[in-house]
Each structure stands twice: as structure tokens, then as C-alpha cells.
C-alpha positions in Angstrom: 49.8 0.3 23.9 49.0 -1.1 27.5 48.0 -4.6 29.3 44.4 -4.3 28.2 45.1 -3.8 24.9 48.0 -6.4 24.7 45.1 -9.0 25.8 42.6 -8.1 23.5 45.0 -8.5 20.8 46.0 -11.8 22.4 42.6 -12.8 22.1 42.2 -11.8 19.0 45.5 -13.6 17.5 43.9 -17.0 19.3 40.5 -16.3 17.7 42.1 -15.9 14.2 44.0 -19.0 14.3 41.4 -21.2 15.6 39.1 -19.8 13.0 41.8 -20.7 10.7 42.4 -24.2 11.4 38.7 -25.0 11.4 38.2 -23.6 8.2 41.2 -25.5 6.4 38.8 -28.4 7.6 35.7 -27.8 6.0 35.3 -30.2 3.0 34.3 -28.5 -0.3 32.3 -31.3 -2.4 31.5 -30.6 -5.9 27.4 -30.1 -6.2 27.3 -32.6 -8.7 28.1 -36.1 -9.6 31.4 -35.9 -10.8 33.4 -37.5 -13.8 37.1 -39.1 -13.6 38.1 -36.4 -15.6 36.7 -33.7 -12.9 37.9 -35.6 -10.2 42.0 -35.9 -11.3 41.3 -32.2 -11.5 39.9 -31.5 -8.3 42.6 -33.6 -6.6 45.3 -31.5 -8.1 43.5 -28.4 -7.0 43.0 -30.0 -3.4 46.9 -30.8 -3.9 47.8 -27.6 -4.4 45.7 -26.1 -2.2 47.1 -28.0 1.0 50.6 -27.3 -0.2 49.8 -23.4 0.2 47.6 -24.0 3.3 50.8 -25.9 4.7 52.4 -22.5 4.6 49.9 -19.9 5.0 46.9 -21.0 7.3 45.1 -17.8 8.2 42.0 -17.0 6.2 41.2 -13.8 5.2 37.3 -14.7 6.4 38.9 -15.4 9.7 41.2 -11.8 10.1 38.0 -10.2 9.0 35.5 -11.9 11.6 38.0 -10.9 14.2 38.7 -7.4 13.5 34.7 -6.8 13.3 34.4 -9.2 16.7 37.3 -7.0 18.0 37.0 -3.5 17.1 35.2 -2.3 20.4 36.9 -4.3 23.0 40.1 -2.9 21.3 38.7 0.5 21.4 37.4 0.4 25.1 40.9 -1.1 26.2 42.8 1.5 24.4 40.7 4.2 26.1 40.9 2.1 29.6 37.9 1.3 30.0 
């Protein structure tokens, strides 16, 4: 591992964290007019979701995106290019 690899890894990690923070803020509304029973159940799901997200704010899609985006820069940095 050289300084260039460490720099690319740092950028990728920062990108994952920014993506995860933004992804956590995306509202997930229902696609229909919900009734009271649905809203009550949905509220419980949202509460449980935020309890989990509070502990682990990294989303898999953000990691996959960073891996695809930083693969070439990481390989080039490891070769010293």
C-alpha cells in the first residue's frame, strides 16, 4: 500500500459515507392512499428502520457504487500510475 492507494481509499470511504447519509434521508412513501392500519404498521417499520440505521448507516448500494467508481483509480494507484 502506497500513499496514492491510501488517498483513493480515503476518497472512496468518504463517498460511501456521503451516499449513506443522503440515502438515509430519502423518504419512502406508499404508492397508494393508505388507511389507518397501514399507517400504524408503517410507523412501526420506520421506527425500527431508524433504530437500525442509527447503529449502521452504511448502505450496500453505496458500497457497490464506490467499488465500481474507484476500481480503476485504485488499480492505477497500486501500480504507481
